[in-house]
C-alpha positions as CSV (number, residue, x, y, z in Angstrom):
1,M,-0.6,88.3,7.7
2,H,-0.1,91.2,5.3
3,E,3.4,92.6,4.6
4,A,4.3,96.1,5.8
5,F,3.2,99.1,3.6
6,T,5.7,101.7,2.5
7,P,3.8,105.1,2.8
8,L,4.4,108.2,0.8
9,I,5.4,111.1,3.0
10,F,4.0,114.6,2.3
11,H,5.1,117.7,4.2
12,R,3.0,120.7,5.1
13,Y,4.4,123.4,7.4
14,N,7.3,121.0,8.3
15,R,4.9,118.3,9.5
16,P,4.8,114.9,7.8
17,L,1.6,113.2,6.6
18,R,2.1,109.6,5.7
19,G,-0.3,108.3,3.2
20,L,-0.9,105.1,1.2
21,M,-3.3,103.4,-1.1
22,I,-5.2,100.4,0.2
23,D,-7.6,98.7,-2.2
24,N,-7.4,101.8,-4.5
25,Q,-8.5,104.1,-1.7
26,P,-6.3,106.8,0.0
27,W,-5.5,106.2,3.7
28,F,-3.6,108.5,6.1
29,A,-1.8,108.0,9.4
30,A,-4.3,109.3,11.9
31,R,-1.8,110.8,14.3
32,D,-0.1,112.7,11.5
33,F,-3.4,114.0,10.2
34,G,-4.5,115.1,13.7
35,L,-1.2,117.0,14.2
36,L,-1.7,118.7,10.8
37,M,-5.1,119.8,11.9
38,G,-3.7,121.3,15.1
39,H,-5.7,118.9,17.3
40,R,-4.6,118.9,20.9
41,H,-5.0,115.2,21.2
42,P,-4.3,113.8,17.7
43,E,-4.6,110.2,18.9
44,R,-8.3,110.9,19.6
45,I,-9.1,111.6,15.9
46,C,-10.1,108.0,15.4
47,R,-12.9,108.2,18.0
48,L,-15.2,110.0,15.6
49,A,-14.6,107.6,12.7
50,D,-16.8,104.6,11.9
51,D,-15.4,101.1,12.0
52,D,-15.0,101.1,8.2
53,Q,-13.0,104.3,8.3
54,I,-10.2,103.2,10.5
55,R,-7.8,100.3,10.5
56,T,-4.4,99.4,11.9
57,V,-1.6,98.6,9.4
58,R,2.1,98.0,9.5
59,F,4.4,100.7,8.1
60,A,7.9,99.8,6.9
61,Q,10.5,102.0,8.5
62,A,13.6,103.3,6.8
63,G,15.8,101.4,9.3
64,G,14.3,98.1,8.4
65,G,11.8,97.9,11.3
66,E,8.1,98.0,11.2
67,E,5.6,100.2,13.1
68,M,1.9,99.5,13.8
69,V,-0.1,102.7,12.8
70,E,-3.7,103.6,12.9
71,V,-4.9,105.0,9.6
72,I,-8.0,106.8,8.5
73,S,-9.7,106.7,5.2
74,E,-10.3,109.7,2.9
75,S,-13.9,110.0,4.1
76,A,-12.7,110.0,7.8
77,A,-10.2,112.7,7.0
78,Y,-12.9,114.9,5.5
79,R,-15.2,114.2,8.4
80,A,-12.5,115.2,10.9
81,L,-12.0,118.5,8.9
82,C,-15.7,119.2,9.2
83,R,-15.9,118.2,12.9
84,F,-12.9,120.2,14.2
85,T,-13.3,123.6,12.7
86,H,-10.2,125.7,12.3
87,P,-9.6,128.5,9.7
88,E,-6.6,126.5,8.3
89,N,-8.7,123.4,7.6
90,R,-10.0,124.9,4.3
91,N,-6.5,125.1,3.0
92,L,-5.7,121.7,4.4
93,R,-8.7,120.2,2.5
94,R,-7.6,121.9,-0.7
95,W,-4.0,120.6,-0.2
96,L,-5.4,117.1,0.3
97,T,-7.8,117.3,-2.6
98,H,-5.5,118.9,-5.2
99,E,-2.0,117.5,-4.3
100,V,-1.9,114.7,-1.8
101,I,-4.7,112.4,-3.0
102,P,-4.0,112.8,-6.8
103,T,-0.3,112.1,-6.1
104,L,-1.1,109.0,-4.1
105,R,-3.3,107.8,-6.9
106,D,-0.7,108.5,-9.6
107,A,2.0,106.8,-7.6
108,R,-0.1,103.7,-7.4
109,N,-0.6,103.4,-11.1
110,P,2.6,104.4,-12.8
111,D,1.3,104.2,-16.4
112,I,4.0,105.8,-18.6
113,Q,1.5,106.9,-21.3
114,A,-0.9,108.6,-18.9
115,P,-0.4,112.1,-17.5
116,R,1.0,112.1,-14.0
117,R,0.9,114.7,-11.3
118,T,4.2,115.8,-9.8
119,L,5.4,118.6,-7.5
120,M,8.2,121.1,-8.2
121,N,9.8,123.5,-5.8
122,W,9.8,127.0,-7.1
123,G,11.6,129.3,-4.6
124,T,9.6,128.9,-1.4
125,Q,6.5,127.6,-3.2
126,R,5.6,124.1,-4.3
127,V,3.9,124.1,-7.7
128,S,1.7,121.2,-8.8
129,L,2.6,120.1,-12.3
130,L,1.3,117.6,-14.8
131,E,3.9,115.5,-16.6
132,W,2.7,114.3,-19.9
133,Q,4.4,113.3,-23.2
134,G,7.8,114.2,-21.8
135,K,6.7,117.8,-21.0
136,L,5.7,119.5,-17.8
137,W,2.4,121.3,-17.8
138,I,1.3,123.9,-15.2
139,P,-2.4,124.6,-14.2
140,L,-3.7,128.0,-15.3
141,N,-4.4,129.0,-11.7
142,E,-0.7,128.7,-10.9
143,L,0.3,131.2,-13.7
144,P,-0.3,134.6,-12.1
145,D,3.3,134.8,-10.8
146,F,4.5,134.2,-14.4
147,S,1.9,136.3,-16.2
148,Q,2.7,139.3,-14.0
149,I,6.2,139.4,-15.6
150,D,4.5,139.4,-19.0
151,A,2.1,142.2,-18.0
152,D,5.0,144.3,-16.8
153,R,6.7,143.9,-20.1
154,Q,3.6,144.9,-22.0
155,Q,3.1,147.9,-19.8
156,S,6.7,149.1,-20.4
157,A,6.2,148.5,-24.2
158,R,3.1,150.7,-24.1
159,L,4.9,153.4,-22.2
160,G,7.7,153.3,-24.7
161,L,5.2,153.7,-27.6
162,L,3.5,156.5,-25.8
163,Q,6.7,158.4,-25.1
164,R,7.8,158.0,-28.8
165,W,4.4,159.3,-30.0
166,L,4.6,162.4,-27.6
167,R,8.0,163.4,-28.9
């Protein structure tokens, strides 16, 4: 029998999503995923999955015990998002695609030389960063908050030049 897996725990709106890599593929606790989707009966999320998209594994618990958990594959997660339509599911899919799955993959292969994704708390936001060559890199689409400060400085510099010119 296989040993218990230790999942990574992600949080979205104060709800946990336990994820892990099995055979280089991301898998998620089905009940956690159903609750994130706002499904009234999260335990039923496995009903629409095919046999190769679900399995039962043992998760190691912090207290030393183990828990049997139904997990769904990445494809089953996307299938559930399409099946149970909700306006928030688009953002949930983006979160899975851009943060959760890359972080799971990077945690599985901790190659020091390769770039790694990491998350940083910035006020009330979580910013996805790339750690590479000892430096943190931020995606361009995350920059508007920072670039607005620079735009404000440029605008005040232009106003200062205009005021000096008008004198």
